[in-house]
PDB file of N, CA, C and O in Angstrom:
ATOM      1  N   UNK A   1     104.143 104.114 108.633  1.00  0.00           N
ATOM      2  CA  UNK A   1     103.160 103.224 108.044  1.00  0.00           C
ATOM      3  C   UNK A   1     102.846 102.147 109.073  1.00  0.00           C
ATOM      4  O   UNK A   1     103.754 101.503 109.600  1.00  0.00           O
ATOM      5  N   UNK A   2     101.591 101.953 109.354  1.00  0.00           N
ATOM      6  CA  UNK A   2     101.200 100.891 110.266  1.00  0.00           C
ATOM      7  C   UNK A   2     101.538  99.547 109.656  1.00  0.00           C
ATOM      8  O   UNK A   2     101.519  99.380 108.436  1.00  0.00           O
ATOM      9  N   UNK A   3     101.851  98.583 110.521  1.00  0.00           N
ATOM     10  CA  UNK A   3     102.240  97.273 109.993  1.00  0.00           C
ATOM     11  C   UNK A   3     101.099  96.608 109.236  1.00  0.00           C
ATOM     12  O   UNK A   3     101.352  95.855 108.296  1.00  0.00           O
ATOM     13  N   UNK A   4      99.838  96.865 109.621  1.00  0.00           N
ATOM     14  CA  UNK A   4      98.730  96.260 108.865  1.00  0.00           C
ATOM     15  C   UNK A   4      98.656  96.839 107.455  1.00  0.00           C
ATOM     16  O   UNK A   4      98.387  96.107 106.502  1.00  0.00           O
ATOM     17  N   UNK A   5      98.886  98.122 107.312  1.00  0.00           N
ATOM     18  CA  UNK A   5      98.897  98.755 105.991  1.00  0.00           C
ATOM     19  C   UNK A   5     100.059  98.216 105.169  1.00  0.00           C
ATOM     20  O   UNK A   5      99.923  97.954 103.974  1.00  0.00           O
ATOM     21  N   UNK A   6     101.184  98.057 105.816  1.00  0.00           N
ATOM     22  CA  UNK A   6     102.365  97.509 105.155  1.00  0.00           C
ATOM     23  C   UNK A   6     102.091  96.092 104.664  1.00  0.00           C
ATOM     24  O   UNK A   6     102.407  95.760 103.521  1.00  0.00           O
ATOM     25  N   UNK A   7     101.512  95.263 105.512  1.00  0.00           N
ATOM     26  CA  UNK A   7     101.200  93.882 105.135  1.00  0.00           C
ATOM     27  C   UNK A   7     100.160  93.822 104.018  1.00  0.00           C
ATOM     28  O   UNK A   7     100.245  92.961 103.143  1.00  0.00           O
ATOM     29  N   UNK A   8      99.187  94.722 104.040  1.00  0.00           N
ATOM     30  CA  UNK A   8      98.180  94.756 102.972  1.00  0.00           C
ATOM     31  C   UNK A   8      98.827  95.079 101.632  1.00  0.00           C
ATOM     32  O   UNK A   8      98.519  94.443 100.624  1.00  0.00           O
ATOM     33  N   UNK A   9      99.715  96.059 101.613  1.00  0.00           N
ATOM     34  CA  UNK A   9     100.404  96.420 100.372  1.00  0.00           C
ATOM     35  C   UNK A   9     101.251  95.263  99.874  1.00  0.00           C
ATOM     36  O   UNK A   9     101.269  94.963  98.681  1.00  0.00           O
ATOM     37  N   UNK A  10     101.954  94.615 100.797  1.00  0.00           N
ATOM     38  CA  UNK A  10     102.788  93.478 100.423  1.00  0.00           C
ATOM     39  C   UNK A  10     101.932  92.325  99.906  1.00  0.00           C
ATOM     40  O   UNK A  10     102.306  91.669  98.933  1.00  0.00           O
ATOM     41  N   UNK A  11     100.797  92.073 100.538  1.00  0.00           N
ATOM     42  CA  UNK A  11      99.903  90.994 100.109  1.00  0.00           C
ATOM     43  C   UNK A  11      99.350  91.249  98.712  1.00  0.00           C
ATOM     44  O   UNK A  11      99.012  90.311  97.990  1.00  0.00           O
ATOM     45  N   UNK A  12      99.260  92.522  98.336  1.00  0.00           N
ATOM     46  CA  UNK A  12      98.790  92.877  96.996  1.00  0.00           C
ATOM     47  C   UNK A  12      99.920  92.837  95.966  1.00  0.00           C
ATOM     48  O   UNK A  12      99.708  93.147  94.794  1.00  0.00           O
ATOM     49  N   UNK A  13     101.111  92.457  96.405  1.00  0.00           N
ATOM     50  CA  UNK A  13     102.232  92.335  95.481  1.00  0.00           C
ATOM     51  C   UNK A  13     102.887  93.652  95.137  1.00  0.00           C
ATOM     52  O   UNK A  13     103.484  93.792  94.069  1.00  0.00           O
ATOM     53  N   UNK A  14     102.782  94.623  96.031  1.00  0.00           N
ATOM     54  CA  UNK A  14     103.382  95.937  95.787  1.00  0.00           C
ATOM     55  C   UNK A  14     104.761  96.027  96.419  1.00  0.00           C
ATOM     56  O   UNK A  14     104.973  95.538  97.528  1.00  0.00           O
ATOM     57  N   UNK A  15     105.685  96.642  95.725  1.00  0.00           N
ATOM     58  CA  UNK A  15     106.988  96.936  96.307  1.00  0.00           C
ATOM     59  C   UNK A  15     106.773  98.046  97.329  1.00  0.00           C
ATOM     60  O   UNK A  15     106.091  99.030  97.044  1.00  0.00           O
ATOM     61  N   UNK A  16     107.348  97.892  98.509  1.00  0.00           N
ATOM     62  CA  UNK A  16     107.115  98.873  99.571  1.00  0.00           C
ATOM     63  C   UNK A  16     108.407  99.540 100.003  1.00  0.00           C
ATOM     64  O   UNK A  16     109.484  98.943 100.022  1.00  0.00           O
ATOM     65  N   UNK A  17     108.246 100.800 100.348  1.00  0.00           N
ATOM     66  CA  UNK A  17     109.308 101.592 100.964  1.00  0.00           C
ATOM     67  C   UNK A  17     108.715 102.064 102.279  1.00  0.00           C
ATOM     68  O   UNK A  17     107.633 102.651 102.302  1.00  0.00           O
ATOM     69  N   UNK A  18     109.420 101.811 103.372  1.00  0.00           N
ATOM     70  CA  UNK A  18     108.893 102.192 104.681  1.00  0.00           C
ATOM     71  C   UNK A  18     110.030 102.681 105.576  1.00  0.00           C
ATOM     72  O   UNK A  18     111.187 102.299 105.403  1.00  0.00           O
ATOM     73  N   UNK A  19     109.675 103.527 106.525  1.00  0.00           N
ATOM     74  CA  UNK A  19     110.669 103.989 107.480  1.00  0.00           C
ATOM     75  C   UNK A  19     110.874 102.930 108.554  1.00  0.00           C
ATOM     76  O   UNK A  19     109.951 102.201 108.917  1.00  0.00           O
ATOM     77  N   UNK A  20     112.079 102.863 109.044  1.00  0.00           N
ATOM     78  CA  UNK A  20     112.476 101.862 110.031  1.00  0.00           C
ATOM     79  C   UNK A  20     112.061 102.319 111.429  1.00  0.00           C
ATOM     80  O   UNK A  20     112.887 102.776 112.219  1.00  0.00           O
ATOM     81  N   UNK A  21     110.780 102.189 111.716  1.00  0.00           N
ATOM     82  CA  UNK A  21     110.230 102.525 113.033  1.00  0.00           C
ATOM     83  C   UNK A  21     109.313 101.390 113.492  1.00  0.00           C
ATOM     84  O   UNK A  21     108.753 100.659 112.675  1.00  0.00           O
ATOM     85  N   UNK A  22     109.172 101.257 114.789  1.00  0.00           N
ATOM     86  CA  UNK A  22     108.275 100.245 115.326  1.00  0.00           C
ATOM     87  C   UNK A  22     108.637  98.850 114.850  1.00  0.00           C
ATOM     88  O   UNK A  22     109.805  98.462 114.835  1.00  0.00           O
ATOM     89  N   UNK A  23     107.615  98.109 114.463  1.00  0.00           N
ATOM     90  CA  UNK A  23     107.791  96.714 114.045  1.00  0.00           C
ATOM     91  C   UNK A  23     108.082  96.568 112.554  1.00  0.00           C
ATOM     92  O   UNK A  23     108.093  95.453 112.032  1.00  0.00           O
ATOM     93  N   UNK A  24     108.315  97.667 111.877  1.00  0.00           N
ATOM     94  CA  UNK A  24     108.523  97.617 110.432  1.00  0.00           C
ATOM     95  C   UNK A  24     109.669  96.690 110.040  1.00  0.00           C
ATOM     96  O   UNK A  24     109.573  95.967 109.049  1.00  0.00           O
ATOM     97  N   UNK A  25     110.748  96.710 110.810  1.00  0.00           N
ATOM     98  CA  UNK A  25     111.904  95.879 110.451  1.00  0.00           C
ATOM     99  C   UNK A  25     111.633  94.391 110.642  1.00  0.00           C
ATOM    100  O   UNK A  25     112.361  93.564 110.093  1.00  0.00           O
ATOM    101  N   UNK A  26     110.606  94.034 111.404  1.00  0.00           N
ATOM    102  CA  UNK A  26     110.263  92.614 111.508  1.00  0.00           C
ATOM    103  C   UNK A  26     109.435  92.164 110.313  1.00  0.00           C
ATOM    104  O   UNK A  26     109.412  90.981 109.973  1.00  0.00           O
ATOM    105  N   UNK A  27     108.758  93.111 109.680  1.00  0.00           N
ATOM    106  CA  UNK A  27     107.978  92.794 108.476  1.00  0.00           C
ATOM    107  C   UNK A  27     108.885  92.830 107.251  1.00  0.00           C
ATOM    108  O   UNK A  27     108.898  91.895 106.450  1.00  0.00           O
ATOM    109  N   UNK A  28     109.634  93.905 107.113  1.00  0.00           N
ATOM    110  CA  UNK A  28     110.604  94.022 106.018  1.00  0.00           C
ATOM    111  C   UNK A  28     111.948  93.580 106.579  1.00  0.00           C
ATOM    112  O   UNK A  28     112.752  94.402 107.019  1.00  0.00           O
ATOM    113  N   UNK A  29     112.177  92.287 106.556  1.00  0.00           N
ATOM    114  CA  UNK A  29     113.380  91.724 107.159  1.00  0.00           C
ATOM    115  C   UNK A  29     114.453  91.403 106.128  1.00  0.00           C
ATOM    116  O   UNK A  29     115.483  90.812 106.451  1.00  0.00           O
ATOM    117  N   UNK A  30     114.203  91.796 104.896  1.00  0.00           N
ATOM    118  CA  UNK A  30     115.140  91.531 103.817  1.00  0.00           C
ATOM    119  C   UNK A  30     114.927  92.558 102.709  1.00  0.00           C
ATOM    120  O   UNK A  30     113.792  92.965 102.463  1.00  0.00           O
ATOM    121  N   UNK A  31     115.997  92.985 102.034  1.00  0.00           N
ATOM    122  CA  UNK A  31     115.826  93.916 100.914  1.00  0.00           C
ATOM    123  C   UNK A  31     115.100  93.288  99.725  1.00  0.00           C
ATOM    124  O   UNK A  31     114.735  93.982  98.776  1.00  0.00           O
ATOM    125  N   UNK A  32     114.896  91.988  99.781  1.00  0.00           N
ATOM    126  CA  UNK A  32     114.158  91.312  98.713  1.00  0.00           C
ATOM    127  C   UNK A  32     112.657  91.554  98.803  1.00  0.00           C
ATOM    128  O   UNK A  32     111.944  91.381  97.814  1.00  0.00           O
ATOM    129  N   UNK A  33     112.164  91.953  99.981  1.00  0.00           N
ATOM    130  CA  UNK A  33     110.717  92.146 100.162  1.00  0.00           C
ATOM    131  C   UNK A  33     110.312  93.603 100.343  1.00  0.00           C
ATOM    132  O   UNK A  33     109.123  93.919 100.306  1.00  0.00           O
ATOM    133  N   UNK A  34     111.271  94.487 100.536  1.00  0.00           N
ATOM    134  CA  UNK A  34     110.946  95.900 100.705  1.00  0.00           C
ATOM    135  C   UNK A  34     112.186  96.711 101.018  1.00  0.00           C
ATOM    136  O   UNK A  34     113.273  96.173 101.231  1.00  0.00           O
ATOM    137  N   UNK A  35     111.992  98.020 101.041  1.00  0.00           N
ATOM    138  CA  UNK A  35     113.105  98.916 101.326  1.00  0.00           C
ATOM    139  C   UNK A  35     112.832  99.650 102.633  1.00  0.00           C
ATOM    140  O   UNK A  35     111.794 100.293 102.792  1.00  0.00           O
ATOM    141  N   UNK A  36     113.777  99.548 103.569  1.00  0.00           N
ATOM    142  CA  UNK A  36     113.696 100.269 104.832  1.00  0.00           C
ATOM    143  C   UNK A  36     114.591 101.496 104.749  1.00  0.00           C
ATOM    144  O   UNK A  36     115.740 101.418 104.314  1.00  0.00           O
ATOM    145  N   UNK A  37     114.054 102.612 105.167  1.00  0.00           N
ATOM    146  CA  UNK A  37     114.843 103.840 105.171  1.00  0.00           C
ATOM    147  C   UNK A  37     114.785 104.459 106.562  1.00  0.00           C
ATOM    148  O   UNK A  37     113.843 104.207 107.314  1.00  0.00           O
ATOM    149  N   UNK A  38     115.773 105.258 106.905  1.00  0.00           N
ATOM    150  CA  UNK A  38     115.768 105.900 108.216  1.00  0.00           C
ATOM    151  C   UNK A  38     114.601 106.888 108.330  1.00  0.00           C
ATOM    152  O   UNK A  38     114.207 107.507 107.342  1.00  0.00           O
ATOM    153  N   UNK A  39     114.055 107.030 109.539  1.00  0.00           N
ATOM    154  CA  UNK A  39     112.966 107.994 109.714  1.00  0.00           C
ATOM    155  C   UNK A  39     113.459 109.426 109.499  1.00  0.00           C
ATOM    156  O   UNK A  39     114.618 109.752 109.756  1.00  0.00           O
ATOM    157  N   UNK A  40     112.568 110.244 109.033  1.00  0.00           N
ATOM    158  CA  UNK A  40     112.816 111.682 108.827  1.00  0.00           C
ATOM    159  C   UNK A  40     114.051 111.946 107.967  1.00  0.00           C
ATOM    160  O   UNK A  40     114.877 112.802 108.284  1.00  0.00           O
ATOM    161  N   UNK A  41     114.158 111.192 106.873  1.00  0.00           N
ATOM    162  CA  UNK A  41     115.282 111.359 105.953  1.00  0.00           C
ATOM    163  C   UNK A  41     114.738 111.521 104.531  1.00  0.00           C
ATOM    164  O   UNK A  41     114.637 110.544 103.789  1.00  0.00           O
ATOM    165  N   UNK A  42     114.386 112.758 104.151  1.00  0.00           N
ATOM    166  CA  UNK A  42     113.791 112.978 102.833  1.00  0.00           C
ATOM    167  C   UNK A  42     114.687 112.544 101.675  1.00  0.00           C
ATOM    168  O   UNK A  42     114.186 112.111 100.638  1.00  0.00           O
ATOM    169  N   UNK A  43     115.984 112.652 101.836  1.00  0.00           N
ATOM    170  CA  UNK A  43     116.897 112.228 100.768  1.00  0.00           C
ATOM    171  C   UNK A  43     116.816 110.716 100.571  1.00  0.00           C
ATOM    172  O   UNK A  43     116.821 110.234  99.438  1.00  0.00           O
ATOM    173  N   UNK A  44     116.742 109.977 101.664  1.00  0.00           N
ATOM    174  CA  UNK A  44     116.632 108.514 101.569  1.00  0.00           C
ATOM    175  C   UNK A  44     115.325 108.117 100.890  1.00  0.00           C
ATOM    176  O   UNK A  44     115.298 107.171 100.104  1.00  0.00           O
ATOM    177  N   UNK A  45     114.253 108.824 101.183  1.00  0.00           N
ATOM    178  CA  UNK A  45     112.962 108.543 100.543  1.00  0.00           C
ATOM    179  C   UNK A  45     113.068 108.773  99.040  1.00  0.00           C
ATOM    180  O   UNK A  45     112.647 107.933  98.245  1.00  0.00           O
ATOM    181  N   UNK A  46     113.627 109.906  98.660  1.00  0.00           N
ATOM    182  CA  UNK A  46     113.718 110.212  97.227  1.00  0.00           C
ATOM    183  C   UNK A  46     114.630 109.230  96.505  1.00  0.00           C
ATOM    184  O   UNK A  46     114.348 108.844  95.370  1.00  0.00           O
ATOM    185  N   UNK A  47     115.718 108.821  97.148  1.00  0.00           N
ATOM    186  CA  UNK A  47     116.619 107.851  96.522  1.00  0.00           C
ATOM    187  C   UNK A  47     115.941 106.488  96.358  1.00  0.00           C
ATOM    188  O   UNK A  47     116.092 105.834  95.326  1.00  0.00           O
ATOM    189  N   UNK A  48     115.195 106.066  97.379  1.00  0.00           N
ATOM    190  CA  UNK A  48     114.492 104.782  97.297  1.00  0.00           C
ATOM    191  C   UNK A  48     113.431 104.814  96.197  1.00  0.00           C
ATOM    192  O   UNK A  48     113.302 103.863  95.426  1.00  0.00           O
ATOM    193  N   UNK A  49     112.678 105.901  96.129  1.00  0.00           N
ATOM    194  CA  UNK A  49     111.667 106.046  95.078  1.00  0.00           C
ATOM    195  C   UNK A  49     112.313 106.027  93.697  1.00  0.00           C
ATOM    196  O   UNK A  49     111.818 105.374  92.778  1.00  0.00           O
ATOM    197  N   UNK A  50     113.405 106.739  93.563  1.00  0.00           N
ATOM    198  CA  UNK A  50     114.097 106.792  92.272  1.00  0.00           C
ATOM    199  C   UNK A  50     114.596 105.400  91.857  1.00  0.00           C
ATOM    200  O   UNK A  50     114.500 105.026  90.689  1.00  0.00           O
ATOM    201  N   UNK A  51     115.124 104.642  92.816  1.00  0.00           N
ATOM    202  CA  UNK A  51     115.595 103.284  92.501  1.00  0.00           C
ATOM    203  C   UNK A  51     114.459 102.422  91.960  1.00  0.00           C
ATOM    204  O   UNK A  51     114.628 101.722  90.961  1.00  0.00           O
ATOM    205  N   UNK A  52     113.305 102.472  92.618  1.00  0.00           N
ATOM    206  CA  UNK A  52     112.186 101.647  92.162  1.00  0.00           C
ATOM    207  C   UNK A  52     111.600 102.143  90.843  1.00  0.00           C
ATOM    208  O   UNK A  52     111.206 101.342  89.996  1.00  0.00           O
ATOM    209  N   UNK A  53     111.544 103.450  90.672  1.00  0.00           N
ATOM    210  CA  UNK A  53     111.000 103.997  89.425  1.00  0.00           C
ATOM    211  C   UNK A  53     111.894 103.685  88.236  1.00  0.00           C
ATOM    212  O   UNK A  53     111.409 103.540  87.115  1.00  0.00           O
ATOM    213  N   UNK A  54     113.196 103.579  88.472  1.00  0.00           N
ATOM    214  CA  UNK A  54     114.144 103.348  87.383  1.00  0.00           C
ATOM    215  C   UNK A  54     114.480 101.881  87.162  1.00  0.00           C
ATOM    216  O   UNK A  54     115.177 101.541  86.207  1.00  0.00           O
ATOM    217  N   UNK A  55     113.992 101.015  88.033  1.00  0.00           N
ATOM    218  CA  UNK A  55     114.303  99.592  87.890  1.00  0.00           C
ATOM    219  C   UNK A  55     113.001  98.783  87.964  1.00  0.00           C
ATOM    220  O   UNK A  55     112.621  98.280  89.022  1.00  0.00           O
ATOM    221  N   UNK A  56     112.343  98.675  86.832  1.00  0.00           N
ATOM    222  CA  UNK A  56     111.047  97.993  86.748  1.00  0.00           C
ATOM    223  C   UNK A  56     111.141  96.541  87.222  1.00  0.00           C
ATOM    224  O   UNK A  56     110.277  96.066  87.958  1.00  0.00           O
ATOM    225  N   UNK A  57     112.186  95.848  86.797  1.00  0.00           N
ATOM    226  CA  UNK A  57     112.354  94.441  87.172  1.00  0.00           C
ATOM    227  C   UNK A  57     112.480  94.285  88.685  1.00  0.00           C
ATOM    228  O   UNK A  57     111.886  93.379  89.270  1.00  0.00           O
ATOM    229  N   UNK A  58     113.246  95.158  89.313  1.00  0.00           N
ATOM    230  CA  UNK A  58     113.407  95.104  90.770  1.00  0.00           C
ATOM    231  C   UNK A  58     112.072  95.344  91.465  1.00  0.00           C
ATOM    232  O   UNK A  58     111.731  94.659  92.429  1.00  0.00           O
ATOM    233  N   UNK A  59     111.326  96.315  90.971  1.00  0.00           N
ATOM    234  CA  UNK A  59     110.027  96.630  91.556  1.00  0.00           C
ATOM    235  C   UNK A  59     109.091  95.427  91.475  1.00  0.00           C
ATOM    236  O   UNK A  59     108.422  95.096  92.454  1.00  0.00           O
ATOM    237  N   UNK A  60     109.041  94.780  90.333  1.00  0.00           N
ATOM    238  CA  UNK A  60     108.182  93.609  90.152  1.00  0.00           C
ATOM    239  C   UNK A  60     108.654  92.459  91.024  1.00  0.00           C
ATOM    240  O   UNK A  60     107.850  91.808  91.691  1.00  0.00           O
ATOM    241  N   UNK A  61     109.960  92.207  91.022  1.00  0.00           N
ATOM    242  CA  UNK A  61     110.530  91.116  91.820  1.00  0.00           C
ATOM    243  C   UNK A  61     110.278  91.339  93.315  1.00  0.00           C
ATOM    244  O   UNK A  61     109.916  90.408  94.034  1.00  0.00           O
ATOM    245  N   UNK A  62     110.472  92.567  93.773  1.00  0.00           N
ATOM    246  CA  UNK A  62     110.247  92.890  95.173  1.00  0.00           C
ATOM    247  C   UNK A  62     108.776  92.685  95.546  1.00  0.00           C
ATOM    248  O   UNK A  62     108.478  92.152  96.615  1.00  0.00           O
ATOM    249  N   UNK A  63     107.869  93.099  94.682  1.00  0.00           N
ATOM    250  CA  UNK A  63     106.441  92.915  94.931  1.00  0.00           C
ATOM    251  C   UNK A  63     106.059  91.445  95.008  1.00  0.00           C
ATOM    252  O   UNK A  63     105.274  91.047  95.869  1.00  0.00           O
ATOM    253  N   UNK A  64     106.613  90.636  94.107  1.00  0.00           N
ATOM    254  CA  UNK A  64     106.337  89.193  94.130  1.00  0.00           C
ATOM    255  C   UNK A  64     106.870  88.552  95.404  1.00  0.00           C
ATOM    256  O   UNK A  64     106.197  87.725  96.019  1.00  0.00           O
ATOM    257  N   UNK A  65     108.079  88.937  95.796  1.00  0.00           N
ATOM    258  CA  UNK A  65     108.667  88.394  97.021  1.00  0.00           C
ATOM    259  C   UNK A  65     107.877  88.822  98.255  1.00  0.00           C
ATOM    260  O   UNK A  65     107.699  88.042  99.191  1.00  0.00           O
ATOM    261  N   UNK A  66     107.409  90.055  98.246  1.00  0.00           N
ATOM    262  CA  UNK A  66     106.617  90.548  99.370  1.00  0.00           C
ATOM    263  C   UNK A  66     105.310  89.768  99.489  1.00  0.00           C
ATOM    264  O   UNK A  66     104.899  89.386 100.585  1.00  0.00           O
ATOM    265  N   UNK A  67     104.670  89.541  98.360  1.00  0.00           N
ATOM    266  CA  UNK A  67     103.412  88.756  98.384  1.00  0.00           C
ATOM    267  C   UNK A  67     103.677  87.342  98.875  1.00  0.00           C
ATOM    268  O   UNK A  67     102.933  86.817  99.704  1.00  0.00           O
ATOM    269  N   UNK A  68     104.720  86.736  98.371  1.00  0.00           N
ATOM    270  CA  UNK A  68     105.081  85.375  98.779  1.00  0.00           C
ATOM    271  C   UNK A  68     105.315  85.311 100.298  1.00  0.00           C
ATOM    272  O   UNK A  68     104.896  84.362 100.962  1.00  0.00           O
ATOM    273  N   UNK A  69     105.981  86.323 100.824  1.00  0.00           N
ATOM    274  CA  UNK A  69     106.254  86.361 102.269  1.00  0.00           C
ATOM    275  C   UNK A  69     104.964  86.450 103.066  1.00  0.00           C
ATOM    276  O   UNK A  69     104.811  85.749 104.067  1.00  0.00           O
ATOM    277  N   UNK A  70     104.040  87.293 102.647  1.00  0.00           N
ATOM    278  CA  UNK A  70     102.796  87.436 103.414  1.00  0.00           C
ATOM    279  C   UNK A  70     101.947  86.168 103.327  1.00  0.00           C
ATOM    280  O   UNK A  70     101.260  85.821 104.288  1.00  0.00           O
ATOM    281  N   UNK A  71     101.985  85.486 102.210  1.00  0.00           N
ATOM    282  CA  UNK A  71     101.196  84.267 102.070  1.00  0.00           C
ATOM    283  C   UNK A  71     101.805  83.099 102.844  1.00  0.00           C
ATOM    284  O   UNK A  71     101.092  82.165 103.211  1.00  0.00           O
ATOM    285  N   UNK A  72     103.099  83.140 103.091  1.00  0.00           N
ATOM    286  CA  UNK A  72     103.751  82.030 103.796  1.00  0.00           C
ATOM    287  C   UNK A  72     103.648  82.159 105.312  1.00  0.00           C
ATOM    288  O   UNK A  72     103.948  81.211 106.038  1.00  0.00           O
ATOM    289  N   UNK A  73     103.228  83.321 105.790  1.00  0.00           N
ATOM    290  CA  UNK A  73     103.111  83.506 107.256  1.00  0.00           C
ATOM    291  C   UNK A  73     101.749  83.194 107.759  1.00  0.00           C
ATOM    292  O   UNK A  73     101.495  83.300 108.959  1.00  0.00           O
TER     293      UNK A  73
END
């Protein structure tokens, strides 16, 4: 995911899951704003998706924190 796409999703208050490549870890620098997973790890992707799908409060909280982070920069 390009960092601009990542920032756009975060600015819209969406919880994001992204692979840890390039500058992604500088954008998602805390588990409070997004989930970083290893590249080319389908199991990690499915586990991250399952966590967000099963925890509505976490998804909402993560999206709010992500938006707050993008607005503060």
